[in-house]
SERO-4910 file (N, C-alpha, C, O; in steps of 0.05 Angstrom, whole numbers):
BEGIN
 pado doro    nc1    nc2    nc3   cac1   cac2   cac3    cc1    cc2    cc3    oc1    oc2    oc3
  Met    A    827   -697    -42    846   -717    -49    872   -705    -58    872   -687    -75
  Met    A    894   -713    -47    920   -701    -53    928   -709    -81    928   -733    -88
  Gly    A    937   -689    -97    946   -695   -124    971   -711   -125    988   -710   -106
  Leu    A    975   -727   -146    999   -744   -148   1024   -727   -149   1045   -737   -141
  Gln    A   1022   -702   -159   1046   -686   -161   1058   -680   -134   1082   -675   -133
  Lys    A   1043   -682   -113   1054   -678    -86   1075   -698    -79   1092   -693    -61
  Phe    A   1075   -721    -93   1093   -743    -86   1116   -746   -106   1130   -766   -106
  Asp    A   1120   -725   -123   1141   -727   -143   1168   -733   -131   1185   -746   -143
  Trp    A   1174   -722   -107   1200   -726    -95   1206   -755    -90   1230   -763    -87
  Leu    A   1185   -772    -88   1190   -800    -82   1204   -815   -106   1216   -836   -102
  Trp    A   1202   -802   -129   1213   -815   -153   1241   -805   -159   1255   -815   -177
  Gln    A   1250   -784   -145   1276   -772   -152   1299   -789   -141   1296   -803   -121
  Pro    A   1322   -787   -155   1346   -800   -144   1353   -789   -116   1348   -766   -110
  Val    A   1364   -807   -100   1370   -798    -72   1389   -774    -72   1387   -758    -54
  Ala    A   1406   -772    -92   1427   -751    -92   1414   -723    -94   1426   -704    -85
  Val    A   1390   -721   -106   1379   -695   -110   1358   -688    -89   1346   -667    -90
  Leu    A   1354   -706    -70   1335   -701    -49   1347   -683    -27   1372   -683    -24
  Pro    A   1331   -669    -12   1342   -653     10   1358   -670     30   1352   -694     33
  Asn    A   1378   -658     42   1394   -673     61   1379   -683     85   1388   -702     98
  Thr    A   1355   -672     90   1340   -681    113   1326   -708    108   1316   -720    127
  Cys    A   1326   -717     83   1313   -743     77   1334   -765     80   1354   -766     66
  Met    A   1328   -783     99   1346   -806    103   1341   -826     81   1318   -831     74
  Pro    A   1362   -839     70   1358   -858     48   1339   -880     55   1322   -889     39
  Ser    A   1340   -891     80   1322   -912     88   1293   -903     87   1275   -918     79
  Leu    A   1288   -878     96   1261   -867     95   1252   -864     66   1228   -869     60
  Val    A   1269   -855     49   1262   -852     21   1254   -878      9   1234   -880     -5
  Val    A   1270   -899     14   1264   -926      2   1237   -936     12   1220   -945     -3
  Leu    A   1232   -934     39   1207   -943     50   1184   -926     39   1163   -938     33
  Ser    A   1188   -900     36   1166   -883     26   1160   -891     -3   1136   -892    -11
  Arg    A   1181   -896    -19   1176   -903    -47   1161   -929    -49   1143   -932    -65
  Leu    A   1169   -948    -32   1155   -974    -33   1126   -971    -25   1108   -982    -38
  Phe    A   1121   -955     -5   1093   -950      4   1077   -937    -18   1054   -945    -24
  Tyr    A   1088   -917    -31   1074   -903    -52   1068   -921    -76   1045   -921    -86
  Arg    A   1088   -936    -85   1085   -952   -109   1068   -976   -105   1053   -985   -122
  Leu    A   1070   -989    -81   1057  -1014    -77   1030  -1011    -63   1013  -1029    -65
  Ile    A   1026   -990    -48   1002   -988    -32    985   -964    -40    961   -967    -46
  Leu    A    997   -940    -41    981   -916    -46    969   -915    -74    945   -911    -77
  Ile    A    986   -919    -94    976   -917   -122    954   -938   -127    933   -931   -138
  Pro    A    959   -964   -121    938   -983   -127    911   -978   -113    890   -986   -123
  Thr    A    912   -965    -89    887   -961    -74    875   -934    -79    852   -929    -71
  Met    A    889   -916    -92    879   -889    -97    857   -891   -119    862   -899   -141
  Gln    A    832   -883   -112    810   -885   -131    813   -864   -152    818   -840   -146
  Thr    A    809   -871   -177    810   -852   -199    785   -855   -215    771   -875   -214
  Phe    A    779   -835   -231    754   -834   -246    758   -843   -275    740   -854   -287
  Ile    A    782   -838   -286    789   -849   -312    817   -861   -310    831   -858   -290
  Asp    A    825   -875   -331    851   -888   -331    873   -867   -326    875   -847   -341
  Pro    A    890   -871   -306    910   -851   -299    929   -844   -322    937   -821   -325
  Gln    A    935   -864   -339    953   -859   -361    940   -841   -382    952   -823   -393
  Ala    A    914   -846   -386    899   -829   -405    897   -800   -395    900   -781   -410
  Phe    A    892   -797   -369    890   -771   -357    918   -757   -358    919   -733   -364
  Ala    A    939   -771   -352    966   -760   -353    973   -750   -381    985   -730   -385
  Ala    A    964   -766   -402    969   -758   -429    955   -732   -436    966   -715   -450
  Leu    A    930   -729   -427    916   -704   -432    930   -680   -419    931   -659   -430
  Lys    A    940   -685   -394    953   -663   -380    980   -656   -394    986   -632   -397
  Glu    A    995   -676   -402   1020   -672   -415   1017   -657   -441   1035   -642   -449
  Ala    A    995   -662   -455    990   -649   -480    980   -620   -476    975   -606   -495
  Asp    A    977   -612   -451    967   -585   -444    940   -580   -458    935   -558   -467
  Ala    A    923   -601   -459    898   -598   -473    874   -591   -455    854   -582   -465
  Leu    A    877   -594   -429    855   -590   -411    855   -561   -401    876   -549   -397
  Pro    A    832   -550   -396    831   -523   -385    843   -523   -357    840   -542   -342
  Ser    A    857   -501   -351    870   -499   -325    872   -470   -316    872   -452   -333
  Pro    A    873   -465   -290    874   -437   -280    901   -425   -286    921   -439   -290
  Ser    A    902   -398   -285    927   -385   -291    927   -357   -278    907   -349   -267
  Gly    A    950   -344   -279    952   -316   -270    947   -312   -241    955   -329   -224
  Val    A    935   -290   -234    931   -282   -206    914   -303   -192    919   -309   -168
  Arg    A    894   -314   -205    877   -333   -192    891   -359   -185    886   -371   -165
  Leu    A    910   -367   -202    926   -390   -195    943   -384   -171    947   -401   -153
  Ser    A    954   -360   -169    969   -351   -146    952   -352   -121    961   -361   -100
  Ile    A    927   -343   -123    909   -344   -100    903   -372    -92    902   -378    -68
  Met    A    899   -390   -111    895   -418   -105    918   -430    -89    914   -444    -69
  Arg    A    942   -424    -98    966   -434    -84    969   -423    -56    976   -437    -38
  Met    A    962   -397    -53    964   -385    -26    944   -398     -7    949   -402     16
  Cys    A    920   -405    -17    900   -417     -1    908   -445     10    897   -454     29
  Arg    A    927   -457     -4    936   -484      5    959   -482     25    966   -503     37
  Gln    A    970   -459     29    993   -456     48    983   -456     76    965   -441     84
  Glu    A    996   -472     93    988   -473    121    994   -447    135    980   -440    154
  Asp    A   1015   -433    127   1023   -409    141   1017   -384    123   1032   -364    124
  Val    A    996   -385    108    990   -364     89    985   -337    105    974   -337    127
  Ser    A    995   -316     93    990   -289    105    963   -279     95    959   -273     71
  Leu    A    944   -278    113    917   -269    105    917   -240     94    903   -235     75
  Pro    A    932   -221    106    933   -195     93    942   -195     64    931   -181     47
  Asp    A    963   -212     59    972   -214     31    951   -226     13    948   -218    -10
  Leu    A    937   -247     24    916   -259      8    893   -240      2    883   -239    -20
  Val    A    886   -224     22    865   -203     18    874   -184     -4    858   -177    -21
  Thr    A    899   -176     -4    909   -158    -24    907   -170    -52    899   -156    -71
  Gln    A    915   -195    -54    913   -209    -80    884   -210    -90    879   -205   -113
  Ile    A    866   -217    -72    837   -220    -80    825   -192    -87    810   -190   -106
  Gln    A    833   -172    -73    822   -145    -78    831   -135   -106    818   -118   -118
  Ala    A    853   -146   -116    862   -138   -143    845   -152   -165    849   -147   -189
  Asp    A    828   -171   -157    811   -186   -176    782   -179   -170    769   -192   -153
  Pro    A    770   -158   -183    743   -149   -176    722   -171   -180    702   -171   -165
  Val    A    725   -189   -199    705   -209   -203    704   -229   -180    683   -235   -169
  Leu    A    728   -239   -172    729   -257   -149    721   -243   -124    706   -254   -108
  Ala    A    731   -219   -120    724   -204    -95    694   -199    -93    683   -202    -71
  Gly    A    682   -192   -115    653   -188   -115    637   -212   -108    617   -211    -93
  Arg    A    647   -235   -118    632   -260   -112    635   -267    -82    616   -276    -69
  Ile    A    659   -263    -72    664   -269    -43    646   -252    -26    635   -261     -6
  Val    A    645   -226    -32    628   -208    -17    598   -216    -18    584   -216      2
  Gln    A    590   -223    -43    562   -232    -46    555   -257    -30    534   -258    -18
  Ile    A    573   -276    -30    569   -301    -15    571   -295     15    555   -306     31
  Gly    A    589   -278     23    592   -271     51    567   -257     62    562   -259     86
  Asn    A    552   -244     45    527   -231     53    503   -249     53    481   -241     59
  Gly    A    507   -274     45    485   -293     45    474   -298     73    489   -298     92
  Ala    A    448   -303     74    435   -306    100    445   -329    115    445   -329    140
  Ser    A    455   -350    101    465   -374    115    492   -370    128    501   -387    144
  Ile    A    506   -349    120    534   -344    130    535   -320    148    546   -322    170
  Asn    A    525   -298    138    528   -272    152    505   -267    171    482   -264    163
  Lys    A    512   -265    197    492   -260    217    494   -231    228    480   -224    247
  Gly    A    513   -216    217    518   -189    228    513   -167    208    494   -168    192
  Arg    A    531   -147    207    528   -125    189    535   -132    160    550   -151    156
  Pro    A    523   -118    141    529   -124    113    559   -121    107    573   -104    118
  Ile    A    569   -139     90    598   -138     82    600   -122     57    585   -125     38
  Val    A    620   -104     57    623    -86     34    650    -91     20    654    -81     -2
  Ala    A    668   -106     33    695   -110     21    707   -136     32    699   -145     54
  Val    A    725   -148     18    739   -172     27    758   -164     50    772   -144     49
  Ser    A    757   -180     71    775   -176     94    784   -203    104    774   -224     95
  Lys    A    802   -203    124    810   -228    136    786   -243    149    784   -267    146
  Asp    A    769   -228    162    746   -241    175    728   -254    155    717   -276    160
  Val    A    724   -241    132    707   -252    111    719   -278    100    704   -298     97
  Leu    A    745   -279     96    758   -303     85    755   -326    106    750   -349     98
  Leu    A    759   -320    131    757   -341    152    728   -350    154    723   -374    160
  Met    A    709   -332    150    680   -340    152    673   -359    129    658   -378    133
  Ile    A    682   -353    105    676   -369     82    693   -395     82    683   -416     75
  Gly    A    718   -392     89    737   -415     89    755   -413     65    747   -408     43
  Leu    A    781   -419     69    801   -417     48    796   -439     27    803   -434      3
  Gln    A    786   -462     35    780   -483     15    759   -472     -5    761   -477    -29
  Ala    A    739   -459      5    718   -448    -12    729   -426    -29    722   -424    -53
  Val    A    746   -409    -18    758   -387    -34    775   -399    -56    774   -389    -79
  Arg    A    789   -420    -50    806   -433    -71    789   -444    -94    796   -441   -117
  Gln    A    767   -456    -87    749   -467   -107    736   -445   -124    733   -448   -148
  Leu    A    729   -423   -111    718   -400   -126    739   -389   -146    732   -383   -169
  Ala    A    764   -386   -137    785   -376   -154    788   -395   -179    792   -385   -201
  Leu    A    787   -421   -174    790   -440   -196    767   -437   -215    771   -434   -240
  Ala    A    742   -437   -205    719   -437   -223    718   -411   -239    712   -411   -262
  Ile    A    723   -388   -226    722   -363   -239    745   -360   -260    741   -348   -281
  Ser    A    768   -371   -254    790   -371   -273    782   -385   -298    787   -375   -320
  Leu    A    770   -409   -296    763   -425   -319    741   -411   -335    741   -413   -360
  Thr    A    723   -396   -322    702   -383   -335    711   -358   -349    703   -352   -372
  Ser    A    728   -342   -336    736   -316   -347    758   -319   -368    760   -303   -386
  Glu    A    775   -339   -365    798   -342   -383    793   -366   -401    808   -386   -401
  Arg    A    772   -364   -418    763   -387   -434    783   -393   -457    795   -375   -468
  Gln    A    785   -419   -463    803   -427   -484    791   -421   -512    767   -416   -514
  Pro    A    808   -421   -533    798   -417   -560    777   -438   -567    778   -461   -558
  Glu    A    757   -430   -583    736   -447   -591    744   -463   -616    742   -452   -639
  Arg    A    753   -487   -613    765   -503   -635    748   -526   -644    754   -539   -664
  Cys    A    726   -532   -629    710   -555   -635    684   -547   -650    666   -535   -638
  Ala    A    683   -553   -676    659   -546   -692    635   -561   -681    637   -585   -675
  Gly    A    613   -547   -680    588   -561   -671    584   -560   -641    563   -567   -631
  Phe    A    604   -551   -626    601   -548   -597    593   -520   -591    607   -501   -598
  Asp    A    570   -516   -578    559   -490   -572    572   -479   -547    562   -483   -525
  Tyr    A    595   -465   -550    610   -455   -527    593   -435   -511    593   -436   -486
  Gln    A    580   -417   -525    564   -396   -510    542   -409   -494    538   -401   -471
  Gln    A    528   -428   -505    507   -442   -491    518   -457   -467    507   -457   -445
  Phe    A    542   -470   -471    554   -485   -449    561   -467   -426    553   -473   -403
  Trp    A    574   -444   -431    582   -427   -409    558   -413   -396    558   -408   -372
  Ser    A    539   -406   -413    515   -393   -402    500   -412   -383    492   -404   -361
  Arg    A    497   -437   -391    485   -457   -373    502   -463   -349    491   -466   -327
  Ser    A    528   -464   -352    546   -470   -329    544   -448   -308    543   -454   -284
  Val    A    543   -423   -317    541   -401   -298    514   -402   -284    512   -397   -260
  Ala    A    492   -408   -299    466   -411   -286    466   -433   -266    454   -431   -244
  Met    A    479   -455   -272    480   -478   -254    495   -471   -229    488   -480   -207
  Ala    A    517   -456   -232    532   -447   -209    515   -429   -190    515   -433   -166
  Cys    A    501   -410   -202    484   -392   -186    462   -409   -172    455   -403   -150
  Ala    A    451   -429   -186    431   -445   -175    442   -462   -152    429   -466   -131
  Gly    A    466   -472   -155    479   -488   -134    482   -472   -109    477   -481    -87
  Gln    A    491   -447   -112    495   -429    -89    468   -424    -75    466   -425    -51
  Ala    A    447   -418    -91    421   -413    -80    410   -437    -65    399   -434    -43
  Leu    A    413   -460    -76    403   -485    -63    418   -490    -37    406   -498    -17
  Ala    A    444   -485    -37    459   -488    -12    450   -469     10    449   -477     33
  Glu    A    443   -445      2    434   -425     22    406   -432     31    399   -427     54
  Tyr    A    389   -443     14    362   -450     22    361   -476     39    346   -477     58
  Tyr    A    377   -496     31    373   -522     42    397   -533     58    396   -554     70
  Gly    A    420   -518     57    443   -528     71    457   -550     56    456   -550     31
  Glu    A    469   -569     70    483   -592     59    511   -587     50    528   -605     52
  Ala    A    517   -562     41    544   -556     32    548   -525     34    528   -511     31
  Pro    A    572   -515     37    577   -487     37    569   -475     10    575   -487    -11
  Pro    A    555   -452     10    547   -440    -16    569   -436    -36    566   -441    -60
  Ala    A    593   -427    -27    615   -422    -45    624   -448    -59    630   -448    -82
  Glu    A    624   -470    -44    633   -495    -55    612   -508    -74    620   -521    -94
  Leu    A    587   -503    -68    567   -514    -87    565   -496   -112    558   -506   -133
  Phe    A    571   -470   -109    574   -453   -132    596   -464   -151    592   -467   -175
  Ala    A    619   -469   -139    642   -479   -155    635   -506   -167    642   -511   -191
  Ser    A    623   -524   -152    616   -551   -163    596   -548   -186    598   -563   -206
  Gly    A    577   -530   -183    558   -526   -205    572   -515   -230    565   -523   -253
  Leu    A    591   -498   -227    606   -487   -250    624   -508   -263    629   -507   -287
  Leu    A    634   -527   -247    653   -547   -257    639   -573   -265    652   -591   -276
  Ala    A    613   -576   -260    600   -602   -262    602   -614   -291    603   -638   -294
  Asn    A    603   -596   -311    605   -606   -338    630   -598   -352    632   -597   -377
  Ile    A    651   -591   -337    676   -581   -348    689   -603   -365    706   -597   -382
  Gly    A    681   -628   -361    692   -650   -378    685   -646   -407    700   -656   -424
  Arg    A    662   -634   -413    655   -629   -441    674   -609   -454    682   -613   -477
  Ile    A    682   -589   -439    702   -570   -450    729   -585   -453    744   -580   -472
  Gly    A    735   -603   -434    760   -618   -436    761   -635   -461    781   -636   -474
  Leu    A    739   -648   -468    737   -665   -492    738   -647   -517    752   -654   -536
  Ala    A    724   -625   -516    724   -607   -540    752   -595   -545    760   -591   -568
  Ala    A    767   -591   -523    794   -579   -526    815   -600   -534    833   -594   -550
  Ser    A    812   -624   -522    833   -644   -527    828   -661   -552    847   -671   -564
  Gln    A    803   -664   -559    796   -681   -583    776   -666   -600    754   -676   -604
  Pro    A    783   -643   -611    762   -626   -624    749   -639   -648    725   -638   -652
  Ala    A    765   -652   -665    753   -664   -689    735   -688   -682    713   -690   -692
  Gln    A    746   -706   -665    730   -729   -657    705   -722   -642    683   -733   -646
  Tyr    A    707   -702   -625    684   -693   -609    663   -680   -627    639   -683   -623
  Ala    A    672   -664   -647    654   -652   -666    639   -673   -681    615   -671   -686
  Ser    A    653   -694   -690    640   -716   -705    620   -731   -687    598   -738   -696
  Leu    A    627   -735   -662    609   -749   -643    583   -732   -640    561   -743   -640
  Leu    A    586   -706   -636    563   -689   -631    545   -687   -656    521   -687   -654
  Ala    A    558   -687   -680    542   -686   -705    526   -711   -709    504   -710   -721
  Gly    A    535   -734   -699    521   -759   -703    504   -767   -680    493   -789   -680
  Leu    A    501   -750   -660    486   -756   -636    456   -754   -642    446   -732   -648
  Ala    A    442   -776   -640    413   -775   -645    397   -765   -621    378   -750   -624
  Gln    A    405   -773   -597    391   -765   -572    411   -753   -553    431   -765   -547
  Pro    A    405   -729   -543    424   -717   -523    428   -734   -499    450   -733   -487
  Gln    A    408   -751   -491    411   -768   -468    433   -789   -472    443   -801   -453
  Ala    A    440   -794   -497    460   -815   -504    488   -804   -504    507   -818   -512
  Leu    A    491   -779   -497    518   -766   -499    539   -781   -483    560   -788   -494
  Ala    A    534   -786   -457    554   -798   -440    562   -826   -451    585   -833   -450
  Met    A    542   -841   -460    548   -868   -470    565   -866   -496    583   -882   -499
  Ser    A    558   -848   -513    573   -844   -538    602   -836   -532    621   -845   -545
  Glu    A    605   -818   -513    632   -809   -505    648   -833   -494    672   -837   -501
  Lys    A    636   -849   -478    649   -872   -466    658   -891   -487    681   -902   -486
  Thr    A    641   -896   -507    648   -914   -529    671   -903   -546    689   -918   -554
  Thr    A    671   -877   -550    691   -865   -567    718   -861   -554    739   -866   -565
  Phe    A    717   -851   -529    742   -842   -516    751   -860   -492    773   -858   -482
  Gly    A    733   -878   -483    739   -894   -460    731   -882   -434    733   -894   -413
  Phe    A    721   -857   -435    710   -844   -411    690   -823   -421    691   -815   -444
  Asn    A    673   -813   -404    653   -793   -412    659   -766   -398    678   -764   -382
  His    A    643   -746   -404    649   -719   -394    646   -718   -364    659   -701   -351
  Leu    A    628   -734   -352    625   -734   -323    649   -746   -309    659   -735   -289
  Glu    A    660   -767   -320    684   -780   -309    708   -761   -312    724   -759   -294
  Leu    A    710   -747   -335    732   -729   -339    729   -705   -320    749   -696   -309
  Ala    A    705   -695   -316    701   -672   -298    709   -680   -270    723   -665   -256
  Ala    A    701   -704   -261    708   -713   -234    738   -717   -231    750   -710   -210
  Ala    A    751   -727   -252    780   -731   -251    795   -704   -250    814   -701   -236
  Met    A    785   -684   -265    797   -658   -265    794   -645   -237    813   -633   -226
  Met    A    770   -647   -226    766   -636   -199    783   -650   -178    794   -637   -160
  Gln    A    786   -676   -180    804   -691   -162    832   -681   -165    847   -678   -145
  Asp    A    841   -677   -189    868   -667   -194    872   -639   -183    894   -632   -174
  Trp    A    851   -624   -182    852   -597   -170    848   -598   -140    847   -577   -126
  Glu    A    847   -622   -129    845   -627   -100    819   -616    -87    819   -607    -65
  Ile    A    798   -618   -102    772   -612    -91    762   -637    -76    767   -659    -85
  Pro    A    750   -633    -53    742   -657    -36    727   -678    -51    711   -673    -69
  Arg    A    734   -703    -44    724   -726    -59    694   -727    -62    683   -734    -83
  Phe    A    679   -719    -41    650   -722    -43    638   -703    -63    617   -709    -75
  Phe    A    651   -680    -69    641   -663    -90    647   -676   -118    631   -674   -136
  Cys    A    670   -688   -120    677   -702   -145    657   -725   -151    647   -728   -173
  Asp    A    650   -740   -130    631   -762   -133    603   -751   -140    589   -763   -156
  Ala    A    596   -729   -127    570   -717   -133    568   -708   -162    547   -712   -175
  Val    A    589   -695   -172    590   -687   -200    588   -712   -218    573   -711   -238
  Leu    A    602   -733   -212    601   -757   -228    573   -768   -232    566   -778   -253
  His    A    556   -766   -211    530   -778   -211    507   -758   -214    484   -766   -213
  His    A    513   -732   -219    492   -712   -217    471   -714   -239    449   -704   -235
  Glu    A    478   -725   -262    458   -726   -283    436   -747   -279    414   -745   -289
  Ala    A    442   -768   -263    422   -788   -257    427   -798   -228    435   -822   -224
  Pro    A    423   -782   -208    430   -789   -181    415   -814   -170    427   -829   -155
  Leu    A    391   -817   -178    375   -840   -167    383   -866   -180    376   -888   -170
  Gln    A    398   -865   -202    409   -890   -214    438   -894   -207    451   -911   -219
  Ser    A    449   -879   -188    477   -879   -182    486   -903   -166    509   -911   -166
  Gly    A    467   -915   -151    475   -936   -132    486   -926   -106    495   -942    -89
  Leu    A    486   -899   -102    496   -888    -77    476   -894    -55    452   -897    -59
  Asp    A    487   -896    -31    470   -902     -7    449   -880     -4    455   -857     -7
  Asp    A    424   -889      2    402   -870      4    406   -849     25    395   -827     24
  Glu    A    423   -855     45    427   -836     67    453   -821     65    461   -806     83
  Ser    A    467   -825     42    494   -813     40    492   -783     33    474   -774     19
  Arg    A    512   -768     43    514   -740     36    520   -736      7    510   -717     -6
  Thr    A    535   -754     -5    542   -752    -33    517   -753    -51    515   -738    -70
  Leu    A    498   -771    -44    474   -772    -59    458   -747    -57    447   -737    -76
  Arg    A    457   -735    -33    442   -710    -29    455   -688    -45    441   -671    -57
  Leu    A    482   -687    -46    495   -667    -62    490   -671    -92    486   -652   -107
  Ala    A    491   -696   -100    485   -702   -129    457   -694   -136    452   -683   -158
  Gln    A    438   -698   -118    410   -690   -123    408   -659   -125    394   -649   -142
  Met    A    423   -646   -108    423   -616   -109    435   -606   -135    425   -587   -147
  Leu    A    456   -619   -144    468   -611   -170    449   -618   -193    448   -603   -213
  Phe    A    434   -640   -191    415   -647   -211    393   -625   -213    386   -616   -235
  Val    A    383   -616   -190    363   -595   -189    376   -569   -200    363   -554   -214
  Ala    A    401   -563   -192    414   -539   -202    416   -540   -232    412   -519   -245
  Gly    A    422   -563   -244    423   -566   -273    396   -562   -285    394   -551   -307
  Thr    A    375   -570   -272    348   -567   -282    340   -538   -281    327   -528   -300
  Ile    A    348   -523   -260    343   -494   -259    359   -481   -282    348   -462   -295
  Ala    A    383   -490   -287    399   -478   -309    385   -483   -335    386   -465   -353
  Asp    A    374   -506   -339    359   -512   -364    336   -492   -367    330   -483   -389
  Tyr    A    322   -486   -345    301   -467   -346    311   -439   -354    299   -425   -369
  Cys    A    334   -432   -343    345   -405   -349    352   -402   -378    346   -381   -390
  Val    A    364   -422   -391    373   -419   -418    352   -427   -438    356   -424   -462
  Ala    A    328   -436   -430    307   -445   -448    296   -421   -463    295   -398   -453
  Ser    A    287   -426   -487    273   -405   -502    245   -400   -490    236   -416   -473
  Ala    A    232   -379   -498    206   -372   -487    186   -395   -492    169   -401   -475
  Glu    A    188   -408   -515    170   -430   -521    176   -454   -504    157   -469   -497
  Gln    A    201   -459   -498    209   -482   -482    206   -478   -452    207   -498   -437
  Arg    A    203   -453   -443    205   -447   -415    184   -461   -398    191   -472   -377
  Pro    A    158   -462   -406    139   -477   -389    146   -506   -385    143   -517   -363
  Ala    A    155   -519   -406    163   -548   -403    187   -550   -385    189   -570   -370
  Ala    A    206   -531   -387    229   -532   -369    221   -528   -340    233   -540   -322
  Leu    A    201   -511   -336    191   -507   -309    178   -532   -298    181   -538   -274
  Gln    A    163   -546   -315    151   -571   -306    172   -591   -299    169   -606   -280
  Ala    A    194   -593   -315    215   -611   -308    227   -605   -281    235   -623   -266
  Leu    A    229   -579   -274    239   -571   -248    220   -580   -226    229   -589   -205
  Leu    A    194   -576   -230    174   -585   -210    176   -615   -206    169   -625   -184
  Asp    A    184   -630   -226    186   -659   -224    213   -669   -216    218   -693   -215
  Ala    A    232   -650   -210    260   -658   -206    265   -672   -180    287   -684   -177
  Gly    A    247   -671   -161    251   -686   -136    265   -669   -115    264   -645   -115
  Ala    A    278   -684    -96    291   -671    -73    314   -653    -83    328   -659   -103
  Pro    A    318   -630    -69    305   -623    -44    281   -605    -47    267   -600    -27
  Ile    A    274   -597    -72    251   -578    -74    224   -593    -74    204   -582    -64
  Asn    A    224   -618    -84    200   -635    -83    175   -622    -93    153   -625    -81
  Gly    A    177   -606   -114    154   -595   -127    140   -573   -112    118   -565   -119
  Glu    A    153   -561    -92    140   -540    -76    140   -514    -93    161   -502    -98
  Val    A    117   -506   -101    114   -484   -121    127   -458   -111    141   -445   -125
  Asp    A    122   -451    -85    133   -426    -75    163   -426    -75    176   -406    -82
  His    A    175   -449    -68    204   -451    -68    215   -450    -96    235   -436   -101
  Val    A    202   -463   -115    211   -463   -143    210   -434   -154    229   -426   -167
  Gln    A    189   -420   -149    186   -393   -159    208   -374   -146    220   -359   -161
  Ala    A    212   -377   -120    232   -360   -107    260   -366   -117    276   -348   -122
  Leu    A    266   -392   -121    293   -400   -130    297   -390   -159    319   -379   -164
  Cys    A    278   -394   -176    282   -386   -204    285   -356   -207    301   -346   -222
  Asp    A    269   -341   -192    272   -312   -193    299   -302   -182    312   -285   -195
  Arg    A    307   -314   -160    333   -306   -149    356   -314   -167    375   -298   -172
  Val    A    356   -339   -178    377   -348   -195    378   -332   -221    399   -326   -231
  Gly    A    354   -325   -232    353   -310   -256    367   -283   -253    381   -274   -271
  Arg    A    363   -270   -231    376   -244   -226    406   -247   -223    421   -232   -235
  Asp    A    414   -267   -208    442   -272   -203    456   -280   -229    479   -271   -234
  Trp    A    443   -296   -245    454   -305   -271    459   -281   -289    480   -280   -302
  Ser    A    440   -263   -291    443   -239   -308    467   -222   -299    482   -213   -315
  Glu    A    469   -218   -273    491   -202   -262    518   -215   -267    537   -203   -275
  Trp    A    519   -241   -261    544   -256   -264    553   -258   -293    576   -256   -299
  Gly    A    533   -263   -311    540   -265   -339    553   -240   -350    571   -241   -365
  Ala    A    542   -217   -341    554   -191   -349    582   -188   -339    599   -177   -353
  Leu    A    588   -198   -315    615   -195   -303    635   -211   -319    658   -202   -323
  Val    A    628   -235   -327    648   -252   -341    644   -253   -371    655   -271   -384
  Asn    A    627   -235   -381    624   -232   -410    613   -258   -423    623   -267   -443
  Ile    A    591   -268   -411    577   -291   -421    549   -283   -428    536   -270   -412
  Pro    A    539   -291   -452    512   -282   -460    490   -294   -442    489   -318   -438
  Val    A    473   -277   -432    450   -285   -416    426   -268   -425    430   -249   -440
  His    A    403   -275   -416    379   -259   -422    362   -256   -397    363   -272   -379
  Ser    A    346   -236   -398    328   -231   -375    305   -251   -375    295   -258   -396
  Leu    A    297   -259   -352    275   -278   -349    251   -264   -339    253   -246   -322
  Pro    A    227   -272   -348    202   -261   -337    198   -272   -309    211   -292   -301
  Pro    A    181   -259   -293    175   -270   -266    166   -298   -269    149   -305   -286
  Thr    A    176   -316   -252    169   -344   -254    139   -348   -249    128   -367   -260
  Arg    A    127   -330   -235     98   -332   -230     83   -332   -257     64   -347   -261
  Glu    A     92   -316   -276     79   -314   -302     83   -340   -318     64   -349   -331
  Val    A    107   -351   -316    111   -377   -330     95   -399   -318     84   -416   -331
  Met    A     92   -398   -291     75   -418   -277     46   -416   -286     33   -436   -290
  Gln    A     37   -391   -290      9   -388   -300      6   -399   -328    -14   -411   -334
  Gln    A     26   -395   -345     25   -407   -372     24   -437   -370      8   -450   -385
  Leu    A     40   -448   -353     41   -477   -350     14   -488   -340      4   -508   -350
  Gln    A      3   -475   -320    -22   -484   -309    -45   -480   -329    -64   -496   -329
  Gly    A    -43   -459   -345    -64   -454   -365    -63   -474   -388    -84   -480   -401
  Ser    A    -39   -486   -393    -37   -505   -415    -41   -534   -406    -42   -552   -422
  Ala    A    -44   -538   -379    -48   -565   -369    -75   -575   -375    -95   -560   -375
  Pro    A    -78   -601   -383   -105   -612   -389   -123   -612   -364   -113   -615   -342
  Asp    A   -148   -608   -368   -167   -607   -346   -170   -635   -334   -185   -639   -314
***
């Protein structure tokens, strides 16, 4: 979805517009934008509320070299050699691109050892742009100003969910691995947005929360929107494709979303739900781990309780999570072989 800032020129006085813009075209364009485009453009939260958050500079946003990379990826005439040079200067982003490029679902040839033009074209510039965004937000974290919000747990789970999203995309298809990695990392970014923009109110809300399942409803009552709606709005503003925004909006309860049973958005939401359940397993304590594994077995499509797939996914995601956490300085812990946790679970099951 194209961001509203792309149309800023439509509001400018004719005198400051380029000479190539004919006044009649400007008038017609402004009328079209104000009367047709804005009323029909779907938004996730009230546009004025979102604009106020942006104007207050309260929401997390990309910066530095990664912002430059994002902008280059949007240029129709981008110089791929220059883009490669920019990415090579960012070892975290470059490492992730190489790792994704070596995935079985993408690479059918020789192992990739470095970022190149061919690698970028194979993965796609849209996916590279989303990776740069997600990694920027993870690596350049904002100050922790909201009391009661567990920032370390949030980022640890988000990284695990991103790794799980990538693994699920490689196992089951439905979306490019790089884009599902980014969607997994951004799926709950609305919570950081609320903690950053309304630290005192959000701290009070979290302190009075009786049931974690009631979080979204409590946020909606307090702020007029919840963390899922804010995450989707932020992703839309960053021009991430609409179906990923919709999938994030519904990923916590995809079967209650009302989405068409055959829609790709529902399948993506289900994959993100499973990715979140894998992330819950990763961050669970040793005592909680068997129950978290049972929740994953019960999570539905696309894994549908297949024990071999669950074990392979958890083992792979656990390794990736540990490596990735070390790269971006996020606390993670080593996981035991999932087979052992499965044995614990089966041993504790009633006869």
